[in-house]
All heavy atoms as an XYZ file, in Angstrom:
791
protein
N       9.636     -3.113     10.402
C       9.716     -1.745      9.955
C       8.357     -1.082     10.206
O       7.323     -1.648      9.923
C      10.054     -1.750      8.458
C      10.102     -0.381      7.860
S      10.343     -0.345      6.051
C      11.797     -1.318      5.847
N       8.385      0.122     10.751
C       7.165      0.874     11.060
C       7.097      2.092     10.150
O       8.043      2.859     10.054
C       7.190      1.315     12.516
C       5.981      2.067     12.932
S       4.600      0.961     13.091
C       3.680      1.775     14.315
N       5.975      2.239      9.460
C       5.792      3.355      8.547
C       4.562      4.164      8.915
O       3.630      3.640      9.526
C       5.639      2.845      7.117
C       6.808      2.055      6.577
C       6.453      1.463      5.234
C       8.036      2.930      6.451
N       4.554      5.431      8.498
C       3.394      6.286      8.733
C       3.198      7.199      7.526
O       4.143      7.821      7.052
C       3.599      7.116      9.994
C       2.377      7.936     10.300
C       2.467      8.643     11.617
N       1.232      9.354     11.767
C       0.589      9.489     12.880
N       1.063      8.960     13.971
N      -0.531     10.157     12.938
N       1.948      7.272      7.052
C       1.610      8.100      5.898
C       0.370      8.914      6.184
O      -0.455      8.539      7.005
C       1.299      7.225      4.671
C       2.480      6.494      4.150
C       2.670      5.171      4.478
C       3.395      7.121      3.327
C       3.753      4.480      4.000
C       4.479      6.431      2.841
C       4.662      5.111      3.183
N       0.243      9.999      5.419
C      -0.990     10.780      5.396
C      -1.399     10.893      3.938
O      -0.605     11.319      3.097
C      -0.764     12.163      5.998
C      -2.023     13.009      6.041
C      -1.745     14.348      6.708
C      -2.991     15.188      6.789
N      -2.727     16.476      7.433
N      -2.622     10.456      3.636
C      -3.123     10.461      2.271
C      -4.400     11.262      2.176
O      -5.213     11.241      3.097
C      -3.443      9.036      1.805
C      -2.345      8.002      1.889
C      -2.891      6.643      1.490
C      -1.190      8.399      0.993
N      -4.605     11.919      1.038
C      -5.895     12.542      0.750
C      -6.733     11.520     -0.009
O      -6.218     10.836     -0.883
C      -5.711     13.797     -0.090
C      -5.020     14.901      0.668
C      -4.880     16.130     -0.153
N      -4.464     15.770     -1.513
C      -4.417     16.617     -2.515
N      -4.758     17.863     -2.345
N      -4.030     16.235     -3.712
N      -8.002     11.459      0.300
C      -8.834     10.465     -0.375
C      -9.379     10.953     -1.720
O     -10.252     10.323     -2.288
C      -9.953      9.955      0.536
C     -11.010     10.986      0.835
O     -10.902     12.149      0.460
N     -12.039     10.559      1.537
N      -8.824     12.048     -2.234
C      -9.247     12.536     -3.555
C      -8.079     12.630     -4.532
O      -8.156     13.319     -5.537
C      -9.918     13.908     -3.433
C      -8.939     14.998     -3.041
O      -7.962     14.747     -2.346
N      -9.192     16.218     -3.466
N      -6.997     11.918     -4.245
C      -5.817     11.987     -5.105
C      -5.240     10.589     -5.304
O      -5.424      9.705     -4.467
C      -4.765     12.895     -4.471
N      -4.535     10.411     -6.413
C      -3.836      9.144     -6.640
C      -2.751      8.966     -5.585
O      -2.158      9.946     -5.121
C      -3.152      9.147     -8.008
C      -4.130      9.179     -9.168
O      -5.309      8.811     -8.978
O      -3.707      9.562    -10.271
N      -2.496      7.706     -5.227
C      -1.379      7.390     -4.327
C      -0.419      6.497     -5.085
O      -0.759      5.371     -5.454
C      -1.871      6.700     -3.062
C      -0.771      6.361     -2.097
C       0.370      7.064     -1.881
C      -0.718      5.248     -1.205
N       1.139      6.474     -0.904
C       0.482      5.352     -0.481
C      -1.573      4.186     -0.949
C       0.853      4.412      0.484
C      -1.205      3.255      0.020
C      -0.008      3.376      0.739
N       0.733      7.031     -5.371
C       1.798      6.268     -6.022
C       3.036      6.397     -5.142
O       3.563      7.500     -4.971
C       2.079      6.809     -7.415
C       0.875      6.701     -8.321
C       1.184      7.215     -9.726
N      -0.015      7.316    -10.522
C      -0.608      6.296    -11.126
N      -0.126      5.101    -10.987
N      -1.714      6.472    -11.824
N       3.466      5.268     -4.589
C       4.563      5.296     -3.631
C       5.466      4.081     -3.845
O       5.046      2.951     -3.633
C       3.990      5.263     -2.208
C       5.014      5.268     -1.109
C       5.676      6.612     -0.959
O       4.991      7.621     -0.877
N       6.985      6.637     -0.939
N       6.728      4.306     -4.274
C       7.651      3.179     -4.421
C       8.275      2.782     -3.085
O       8.435      3.613     -2.188
C       8.708      3.728     -5.381
C       8.702      5.199     -5.134
C       7.290      5.566     -4.748
N       8.609      1.507     -2.974
C       9.282      0.965     -1.795
C      10.326     -0.031     -2.238
O      10.240     -0.586     -3.331
C       8.296      0.217     -0.880
C       7.497      1.110     -0.011
C       6.247      1.519     -0.407
C       7.979      1.521      1.213
C       5.488      2.343      0.389
C       7.224      2.349      2.017
C       5.984      2.761      1.604
N      11.248     -0.316     -1.333
C      12.221     -1.361     -1.594
C      12.453     -2.146     -0.313
O      12.638     -1.569      0.762
C      13.535     -0.779     -2.094
C      14.504     -1.854     -2.543
S      15.958     -1.189     -3.344
C      15.269     -0.749     -4.921
N      12.416     -3.457     -0.446
C      12.742     -4.378      0.638
C      14.013     -5.108      0.212
O      13.949     -6.198     -0.358
C      11.596     -5.374      0.858
C      10.229     -4.777      1.178
C       9.147     -5.842      1.085
C      10.251     -4.141      2.559
N      15.186     -4.495      0.436
C      16.425     -5.001     -0.158
C      16.811     -6.416      0.266
O      17.571     -7.067     -0.437
C      17.476     -3.985      0.259
C      16.882     -3.225      1.382
C      15.403     -3.314      1.240
N      16.288     -6.905      1.361
C      16.640     -8.266      1.793
C      15.570     -9.286      1.424
O      15.640    -10.432      1.836
C      16.870     -8.309      3.317
O      15.665     -7.915      3.969
C      18.001     -7.396      3.728
N      14.571     -8.878      0.624
C      13.470     -9.764      0.272
C      13.365     -9.918     -1.241
O      13.113     -8.943     -1.942
C      12.136     -9.218      0.825
O      12.263     -9.018      2.237
C      10.997    -10.178      0.558
N      13.569    -11.140     -1.723
C      13.368    -11.430     -3.141
C      11.880    -11.674     -3.341
O      11.293    -12.561     -2.731
C      14.166    -12.666     -3.539
C      14.121    -12.958     -5.033
O      13.218    -12.427     -5.730
O      14.969    -13.722     -5.491
N      11.253    -10.871     -4.173
C       9.808    -10.954     -4.390
C       9.438    -11.795     -5.617
O       8.279    -11.802     -6.035
C       9.219     -9.551     -4.531
C       9.352     -8.653     -3.306
C       8.844     -7.248     -3.616
C       8.601     -9.249     -2.124
N      10.395    -12.523     -6.167
C      10.112    -13.371     -7.318
C       9.035    -14.387     -6.948
O       9.177    -15.131     -5.979
C      11.388    -14.090     -7.799
O      12.374    -13.101     -8.116
C      11.113    -14.966     -9.005
N       7.939    -14.385     -7.691
C       6.846    -15.322     -7.450
C       5.974    -14.999     -6.252
O       5.108    -15.784     -5.881
N       6.184    -13.836     -5.648
C       5.443    -13.466     -4.439
C       4.153    -12.733     -4.783
O       3.998    -12.178     -5.867
C       6.304    -12.577     -3.539
N       3.253    -12.738     -3.830
C       2.043    -11.915     -3.882
C       2.072    -11.023     -2.652
O       2.470    -11.461     -1.572
C       0.799    -12.786     -3.888
N       1.653     -9.760     -2.800
C       1.624     -8.817     -1.690
C       0.192     -8.379     -1.452
O      -0.591     -8.268     -2.398
C       2.482     -7.581     -1.994
C       3.995     -7.740     -1.876
C       4.549     -8.609     -2.985
C       4.670     -6.396     -1.892
N      -0.126     -8.119     -0.175
C      -1.481     -7.695      0.154
C      -1.468     -6.810      1.398
O      -0.730     -7.050      2.349
C      -2.378     -8.907      0.398
C      -3.837     -8.516      0.565
C      -4.737     -9.727      0.635
N      -4.464    -10.469      1.856
C      -4.682    -11.771      1.992
N      -5.142    -12.488      0.998
N      -4.433    -12.351      3.131
N      -2.321     -5.786      1.367
C      -2.512     -4.894      2.509
C      -3.947     -4.377      2.444
O      -4.487     -4.156      1.363
C      -1.529     -3.717      2.440
C      -1.603     -2.787      3.631
S      -0.316     -1.514      3.580
C      -1.089     -0.305      2.525
N      -4.566     -4.180      3.581
C      -5.924     -3.642      3.638
C      -5.867     -2.242      4.243
O      -5.223     -2.008      5.248
C      -6.816     -4.551      4.489
C      -8.246     -4.038      4.559
C      -9.202     -5.085      5.084
N      -9.358     -6.215      4.199
C     -10.090     -6.228      3.091
N     -10.719     -5.145      2.701
N     -10.192     -7.308      2.357
N      -6.559     -1.317      3.579
C      -6.704      0.055      4.064
C      -8.198      0.294      4.236
O      -8.914      0.540      3.264
C      -6.096      1.043      3.067
C      -6.245      2.530      3.399
C      -5.608      2.862      4.742
C      -5.647      3.380      2.289
N      -8.678      0.174      5.443
C     -10.117      0.242      5.695
C     -10.797     -0.883      4.950
O     -10.440     -2.041      5.109
N     -11.741     -0.559      4.084
C     -12.443     -1.584      3.304
C     -11.780     -1.840      1.961
O     -12.246     -2.694      1.201
C     -13.908     -1.161      3.064
O     -13.903      0.088      2.366
C     -14.660     -1.022      4.373
N     -10.692     -1.139      1.659
C     -10.031     -1.254      0.364
C      -8.859     -2.224      0.455
O      -7.956     -2.047      1.271
C      -9.535      0.123     -0.082
C      -8.928      0.214     -1.475
C      -9.976     -0.078     -2.549
C      -8.330      1.597     -1.681
N      -8.874     -3.247     -0.393
C      -7.754     -4.176     -0.443
C      -6.770     -3.725     -1.505
O      -7.152     -3.427     -2.640
C      -8.221     -5.593     -0.745
C      -7.052     -6.556     -0.800
C      -7.459     -7.990     -0.921
O      -8.125     -8.493      0.001
O      -7.118     -8.602     -1.947
N      -5.513     -3.683     -1.114
C      -4.426     -3.393     -2.037
C      -3.660     -4.694     -2.208
O      -3.258     -5.309     -1.205
C      -3.484     -2.326     -1.479
C      -3.984     -0.885     -1.417
C      -5.185     -0.718     -0.525
C      -2.865      0.018     -0.980
N      -3.479     -5.142     -3.444
C      -2.773     -6.406     -3.659
C      -2.160     -6.441     -5.054
O      -2.517     -5.646     -5.927
C      -3.727     -7.592     -3.488
O      -4.666     -7.632     -4.543
N      -1.259     -7.388     -5.217
C      -0.688     -7.600     -6.542
C      -1.741     -8.191     -7.472
O      -1.687     -7.967     -8.682
C       0.540     -8.519     -6.463
O       0.227     -9.672     -5.679
C       1.724     -7.794     -5.847
N      -2.711     -8.892     -6.943
C      -3.724     -9.497     -7.809
C      -4.712     -8.467     -8.361
O      -5.272     -8.668     -9.434
C      -4.466    -10.625     -7.102
O      -5.183    -10.131     -5.997
N      -4.931     -7.340     -7.642
C      -5.860     -6.329     -8.173
C      -5.132     -5.107     -8.751
O      -5.775     -4.135     -9.123
C      -6.904     -5.917     -7.123
C      -6.328     -5.205     -5.928
O      -5.241     -4.631     -5.962
N      -7.062     -5.233     -4.831
N      -3.808     -5.156     -8.805
C      -3.036     -4.101     -9.453
C      -2.762     -2.872     -8.613
O      -2.132     -1.928     -9.090
N      -3.216     -2.866     -7.355
C      -2.950     -1.703     -6.494
C      -1.573     -1.780     -5.836
O      -1.122     -0.818     -5.224
C      -4.050     -1.564     -5.457
C      -5.395     -1.217     -6.090
C      -6.476     -1.086     -5.054
N      -7.758     -0.836     -5.705
C      -8.858     -1.551     -5.477
N      -8.847     -2.548     -4.600
N      -9.972     -1.270     -6.103
N      -0.946     -2.946     -5.943
C       0.465     -3.103     -5.598
C       1.127     -3.727     -6.816
O       0.641     -4.729     -7.347
C       0.676     -4.005     -4.354
C      -0.027     -3.425     -3.120
C       2.176     -4.163     -4.080
C       0.055     -4.305     -1.885
N       2.219     -3.107     -7.257
C       2.926     -3.568     -8.448
C       4.356     -3.907     -8.042
O       5.039     -3.091     -7.416
C       2.926     -2.475     -9.539
C       3.759     -2.901    -10.739
C       1.498     -2.134     -9.942
N       4.803     -5.110     -8.388
C       6.195     -5.483     -8.147
C       7.013     -4.947     -9.316
O       6.824     -5.354    -10.455
C       6.347     -7.003     -7.984
C       5.569     -7.467     -6.740
C       7.830     -7.374     -7.869
C       5.542     -8.967     -6.535
N       7.911     -4.002     -9.016
C       8.687     -3.315    -10.042
C       9.939     -4.099    -10.445
O      10.258     -4.203    -11.619
C       9.094     -1.922     -9.562
C       7.878     -1.069     -9.201
O       6.934     -1.025    -10.005
O       7.888     -0.454     -8.115
N      10.668     -4.612     -9.464
C      11.866     -5.421     -9.714
C      11.950     -6.450     -8.595
O      12.410     -6.136     -7.495
C      13.110     -4.546     -9.754
C      14.360     -5.313    -10.161
O      14.370     -6.563    -10.099
O      15.347     -4.657    -10.555
N      11.487     -7.668     -8.845
C      11.380     -8.644     -7.764
C      12.705     -9.025     -7.120
O      12.756     -9.255     -5.909
C      10.721     -9.853     -8.421
C      10.938     -9.699     -9.878
C      11.032     -8.223    -10.121
N      13.793     -9.068     -7.880
C      15.054     -9.551     -7.314
C      15.657     -8.602     -6.285
O      16.431     -9.028     -5.440
C      16.083     -9.834     -8.429
O      16.318     -8.633     -9.158
C      15.585    -10.933     -9.355
N      15.287     -7.313     -6.350
C      15.801     -6.360     -5.358
C      14.712     -5.920     -4.385
O      14.911     -4.993     -3.606
C      16.469     -5.129     -6.015
C      17.679     -5.552     -6.831
C      15.482     -4.355     -6.864
N      13.549     -6.563     -4.448
C      12.471     -6.257     -3.508
C      11.760     -4.943     -3.777
O      11.177     -4.353     -2.864
N      11.772     -4.483     -5.025
C      11.152     -3.194     -5.354
C       9.688     -3.378     -5.746
O       9.358     -4.237     -6.568
C      11.910     -2.522     -6.490
N       8.839     -2.568     -5.129
C       7.410     -2.586     -5.445
C       6.846     -1.192     -5.236
O       7.482     -0.331     -4.641
C       6.656     -3.617     -4.593
C       6.561     -3.256     -3.138
C       5.434     -2.613     -2.643
C       7.601     -3.534     -2.262
C       5.347     -2.265     -1.307
C       7.521     -3.196     -0.929
C       6.393     -2.565     -0.446
N       5.615     -0.992     -5.725
C       4.959      0.314     -5.572
C       3.492      0.124     -5.225
O       2.854     -0.819     -5.703
C       5.030      1.114     -6.881
O       6.352      1.396     -7.238
N       2.989      1.044     -4.417
C       1.546      1.170     -4.235
C       1.060      2.060     -5.382
O       1.642      3.122     -5.634
C       1.195      1.826     -2.904
C       1.510      0.960     -1.716
C       2.545      1.281     -0.867
C       0.755     -0.168     -1.450
C       2.829      0.490      0.236
C       1.032     -0.973     -0.358
C       2.073     -0.650      0.482
N       0.020      1.631     -6.077
C      -0.533      2.388     -7.196
C      -2.054      2.365     -7.023
O      -2.730      1.449     -7.473
C      -0.125      1.773     -8.552
C      -0.688      2.597     -9.700
C       1.387      1.649     -8.666
N      -2.557      3.379     -6.325
C      -3.986      3.412     -6.007
C      -4.585      4.670     -6.628
O      -4.266      5.787     -6.227
C      -4.231      3.408     -4.483
C      -5.714      3.326     -4.183
C      -3.471      2.260     -3.818
N      -5.450      4.491     -7.632
C      -6.063      5.661     -8.265
C      -7.081      6.344     -7.351
O      -7.693      5.704     -6.488
C      -6.731      5.092     -9.516
C      -6.875      3.638     -9.276
C      -5.841      3.243     -8.268
N      -7.256      7.630     -7.549
C      -8.174      8.424     -6.727
C      -9.581      7.841     -6.656
O     -10.174      7.830     -5.566
C      -8.210      9.870     -7.224
N     -10.153      7.338     -7.761
C     -11.506      6.774     -7.642
C     -11.608      5.599     -6.666
O     -12.643      5.390     -6.048
C     -11.840      6.323     -9.072
C     -11.005      7.209     -9.933
C      -9.723      7.400     -9.164
N     -10.508      4.851     -6.502
C     -10.491      3.769     -5.514
C     -10.268      4.325     -4.114
O     -10.932      3.930     -3.155
C      -9.396      2.760     -5.828
C      -9.640      1.999     -7.119
O     -10.780      2.017     -7.625
O      -8.687      1.389     -7.626
N      -9.331      5.262     -3.999
C      -8.996      5.818     -2.683
C     -10.147      6.624     -2.093
O     -10.313      6.680     -0.878
C      -7.731      6.667     -2.787
C      -6.975      6.953     -1.508
C      -6.668      5.684     -0.718
C      -5.689      7.692     -1.801
N     -10.987      7.204     -2.938
C     -12.099      8.004     -2.417
C     -13.150      7.136     -1.719
O     -13.998      7.659     -1.007
C     -12.728      8.861     -3.505
S     -13.806      7.979     -4.621
N     -13.072      5.820     -1.878
C     -14.004      4.935     -1.172
C     -13.597      4.715      0.281
O     -14.371      4.167      1.056
C     -14.116      3.562     -1.878
O     -12.860      2.880     -1.777
C     -14.527      3.727     -3.325
N     -12.388      5.142      0.641
C     -11.893      4.992      2.018
C     -12.336      6.203      2.831
O     -12.041      7.346      2.466
C     -10.360      4.850      2.043
C      -9.859      4.726      3.481
C      -9.918      3.664      1.196
N     -13.025      5.942      3.911
C     -13.487      7.016      4.786
C     -12.314      7.671      5.501
O     -11.345      6.991      5.854
C     -14.479      6.472      5.829
C     -15.772      5.981      5.228
C     -16.535      7.114      4.572
O     -16.726      8.173      5.142
N     -16.947      6.892      3.329
N     -12.358      8.979      5.741
C     -11.302      9.623      6.512
C     -11.172      8.956      7.872
O     -12.165      8.550      8.477
C     -11.796     11.065      6.653
C     -12.703     11.270      5.482
C     -13.370      9.934      5.278
N      -9.933      8.815      8.318
C      -9.678      8.211      9.625
C      -8.249      7.741      9.739
O      -7.422      7.930      8.848
N      -7.974      7.107     10.873
C      -6.647      6.579     11.190
C      -6.720      5.065     11.044
O      -7.551      4.418     11.671
C      -6.262      6.981     12.625
C      -4.928      6.475     13.039
N      -3.757      7.082     12.648
C      -4.570      5.412     13.796
C      -2.741      6.421     13.165
N      -3.207      5.405     13.863
N      -5.850      4.493     10.216
C      -5.872      3.064      9.935
C      -4.527      2.423     10.257
O      -3.482      2.958      9.893
C      -6.191      2.802      8.452
C      -7.546      3.297      8.046
C      -7.718      4.578      7.536
C      -8.664      2.489      8.187
C      -8.971      5.040      7.162
C      -9.923      2.935      7.817
C     -10.071      4.213      7.307
O     -11.314      4.662      6.949
N      -4.562      1.297     10.949
C      -3.367      0.469     11.168
C      -3.266     -0.472      9.978
O      -4.275     -1.021      9.542
C      -3.483     -0.341     12.451
C      -3.673      0.496     13.708
C      -2.414      1.097     14.266
N      -1.410      0.080     14.490
C      -0.104      0.300     14.408
N       0.348      1.491     14.130
N       0.762     -0.659     14.605
N      -2.067     -0.640      9.453
C      -1.877     -1.474      8.269
C      -0.713     -2.440      8.456
O       0.222     -2.165      9.221
C      -1.642     -0.619      7.002
C      -2.871      0.211      6.674
C      -0.420      0.274      7.143
N      -0.791     -3.559      7.765
C       0.282     -4.547      7.701
C       0.437     -4.953      6.245
O      -0.562     -5.269      5.594
C      -0.061     -5.806      8.500
C      -0.222     -5.535      9.980
O       0.755     -5.107     10.600
O      -1.327     -5.765     10.494
N       1.658     -4.943      5.740
C       1.912     -5.449      4.403
C       2.355     -6.902      4.535
O       3.333     -7.204      5.226
C       2.995     -4.644      3.690
C       3.347     -5.163      2.295
C       2.180     -4.948      1.320
C       4.608     -4.519      1.768
N       1.611     -7.796      3.890
C       1.912     -9.221      3.938
C       2.509     -9.660      2.610
O       2.034     -9.262      1.543
C       0.650    -10.025      4.211
C      -0.095     -9.678      5.502
C      -1.381    -10.479      5.596
C       0.777     -9.911      6.716
N       3.540    -10.494      2.695
C       4.151    -11.095      1.516
C       3.863    -12.589      1.570
O       4.190    -13.261      2.547
C       5.671    -10.839      1.474
C       6.313    -11.583      0.302
C       5.969     -9.354      1.376
N       3.224    -13.073      0.511
C       2.884    -14.483      0.394
C       3.849    -15.119     -0.604
O       3.903    -14.699     -1.762
C       1.451    -14.657     -0.118
C       0.414    -14.140      0.830
C       0.092    -12.791      0.848
C      -0.239    -14.990      1.705
C      -0.864    -12.293      1.719
C      -1.196    -14.504      2.580
C      -1.503    -13.161      2.591
N       4.614    -16.089     -0.121
C       5.502    -16.860     -0.982
C       5.190    -18.332     -0.745
O       4.601    -18.674      0.292
C       6.968    -16.532     -0.680
C       7.296    -15.105     -1.087
C       8.699    -14.690     -0.763
O       9.149    -14.869      0.356
N       9.390    -14.104     -1.736
N       5.540    -19.203     -1.680
C       5.197    -20.609     -1.506
C       5.579    -21.141     -0.125
O       6.731    -21.069      0.286
C       5.986    -21.311     -2.612
C       6.116    -20.256     -3.679
C       6.273    -18.959     -2.914
N       4.558    -21.580      0.618
C       4.779    -22.177      1.932
C       4.949    -21.216      3.090
O       5.157    -21.649      4.217
N       4.869    -19.907      2.861
C       5.035    -18.972      3.979
C       4.330    -17.646      3.724
O       4.118    -17.225      2.594
C       6.507    -18.745      4.304
C       7.310    -18.123      3.198
C       8.779    -17.984      3.596
C       9.583    -17.475      2.424
N      10.987    -17.312      2.756
N       3.994    -16.988      4.837
C       3.416    -15.648      4.826
C       4.231    -14.829      5.813
O       4.493    -15.263      6.924
C       1.931    -15.659      5.267
C       1.377    -14.239      5.307
C       1.107    -16.544      4.358
N       4.614    -13.636      5.399
C       5.479    -12.798      6.239
C       4.952    -11.369      6.245
O       4.640    -10.814      5.185
C       6.892    -12.849      5.676
C       7.926    -12.037      6.387
C       9.276    -12.275      5.712
C      10.264    -11.203      6.007
N      11.522    -11.395      5.270
N       4.833    -10.775      7.431
C       4.508     -9.343      7.551
C       5.830     -8.589      7.433
O       6.711     -8.758      8.271
C       3.834     -9.051      8.874
N       5.971     -7.773      6.381
C       7.244     -7.078      6.165
C       7.265     -5.677      6.741
O       8.328     -5.137      6.992
C       7.658     -7.055      4.683
C       7.988     -8.445      4.208
C       6.592     -6.442      3.811
N       6.087     -5.072      6.928
C       6.038     -3.847      7.705
C       4.641     -3.615      8.252
O       3.661     -4.153      7.755
C       6.574     -2.612      6.971
C       5.772     -2.103      5.810
C       4.522     -1.537      5.979
C       6.303     -2.136      4.535
C       3.805     -1.028      4.918
C       5.594     -1.633      3.459
C       4.342     -1.087      3.649
N       4.619     -2.857      9.322
C       3.368     -2.407      9.915
C       3.441     -0.891      9.962
O       4.501     -0.301      9.825
C       3.165     -2.958     11.342
O       4.219     -2.474     12.162
C       3.158     -4.466     11.362
N       2.303     -0.287     10.152
C       2.318      1.164     10.231
C       0.926      1.718     10.344
O      -0.023      1.000     10.677
N       0.819      2.982     10.049
C      -0.481      3.635     10.101
C      -0.600      4.595      8.929
O       0.394      5.135      8.432
C      -0.673      4.379     11.422
O       0.277      5.407     11.553
N      -1.828      4.741      8.484
C      -2.139      5.669      7.412
C      -3.300      6.531      7.869
O      -4.340      6.000      8.285
C      -2.502      4.927      6.109
C      -1.302      4.119      5.614
C      -2.974      5.917      5.047
C      -1.566      3.303      4.366
N      -3.094      7.821      7.841
C      -4.171      8.762      8.120
C      -4.756      9.192      6.788
O      -4.046      9.730      5.925
C      -3.658      9.989      8.875
C      -3.223      9.652     10.289
O      -3.937      8.893     10.965
O      -2.166     10.148     10.712
N      -6.028      8.930      6.604
C      -6.721      9.334      5.388
C      -7.526     10.575      5.732
O      -8.311     10.580      6.685
C      -7.641      8.208      4.867
C      -8.432      8.683      3.658
C      -6.815      6.972      4.527
N      -7.308     11.629      4.969
C      -8.015     12.883      5.199
C      -8.900     13.179      3.995
O      -8.650     12.713      2.890
C      -7.056     14.059      5.479
C      -6.277     13.822      6.761
C      -6.121     14.297      4.315
N      -9.911     13.958      4.227
C     -10.850     14.321      3.162
C     -10.220     15.362      2.257
O      -9.167     15.921      2.567
C     -12.176     14.805      3.765
O     -13.158     14.859      2.732
C     -12.042     16.151      4.421
N     -10.897     15.635      1.196
C     -10.400     16.589      0.206
C     -10.021     17.905      0.848
O     -10.740     18.445      1.676
C     -11.481     16.820     -0.830
C     -11.143     17.895     -1.817
C     -12.258     18.256     -2.747
N     -13.384     17.354     -2.688
C     -14.051     16.934     -3.738
N     -13.698     17.329     -4.925
N     -15.070     16.141     -3.588
N      -8.865     18.405      0.449
C      -8.427     19.716      0.902
C      -8.593     20.679     -0.257
O      -8.096     20.443     -1.347
C      -6.970     19.652      1.347
C      -6.772     18.739      2.557
C      -5.311     18.598      2.931
O      -4.458     19.290      2.343
O      -5.019     17.787      3.798
N      -9.329     21.731     -0.031
C      -9.560     22.709     -1.100
C      -8.667     23.920     -0.867
O      -8.411     24.310      0.275
C     -11.031     23.131     -1.151
O     -11.406     23.643      0.118
C     -11.908     21.956     -1.505
N      -8.200     24.554     -1.921
C      -7.349     25.744     -1.752
C      -8.146     26.903     -1.151
O      -9.327     27.044     -1.385
C      -6.890     26.059     -3.169
C      -7.709     25.221     -4.097
C      -8.417     24.176     -3.290
N      -7.431     27.713     -0.404
C      -8.052     28.905      0.192
C      -8.415     29.900     -0.904
O      -7.708     30.031     -1.896
C      -7.091     29.551      1.194
N      -9.484     30.613     -0.717
C      -9.963     31.575     -1.720
C      -9.531     32.971     -1.352
O      -9.499     33.382     -0.290
C     -11.478     31.523     -1.803
C     -11.947     30.138     -2.142
C     -12.303     29.994     -3.628
O     -12.469     30.983     -4.320
N     -12.423     28.787     -4.086
């Protein structure tokens, strides 16, 4: 699966996903966005309902602001006992703060 996002580096990123053919019971998820690691171990990825493959990216603005603006290739990895699987690849464009017009 190929995904593409555009994020502002001054706002929270909360995005739910579902991998309906993947049981996430006992799994760990990890993805790197520039120098920022998103994982189930650091709370930036939350497994919402493991039996239906539901999870969310939950990245607060103070963490996201550490990512420099740019175009990033990403892979979401699922770690389960005895195996590692890339469940999607994609790209994320991180843009700097957008201010309203005066």
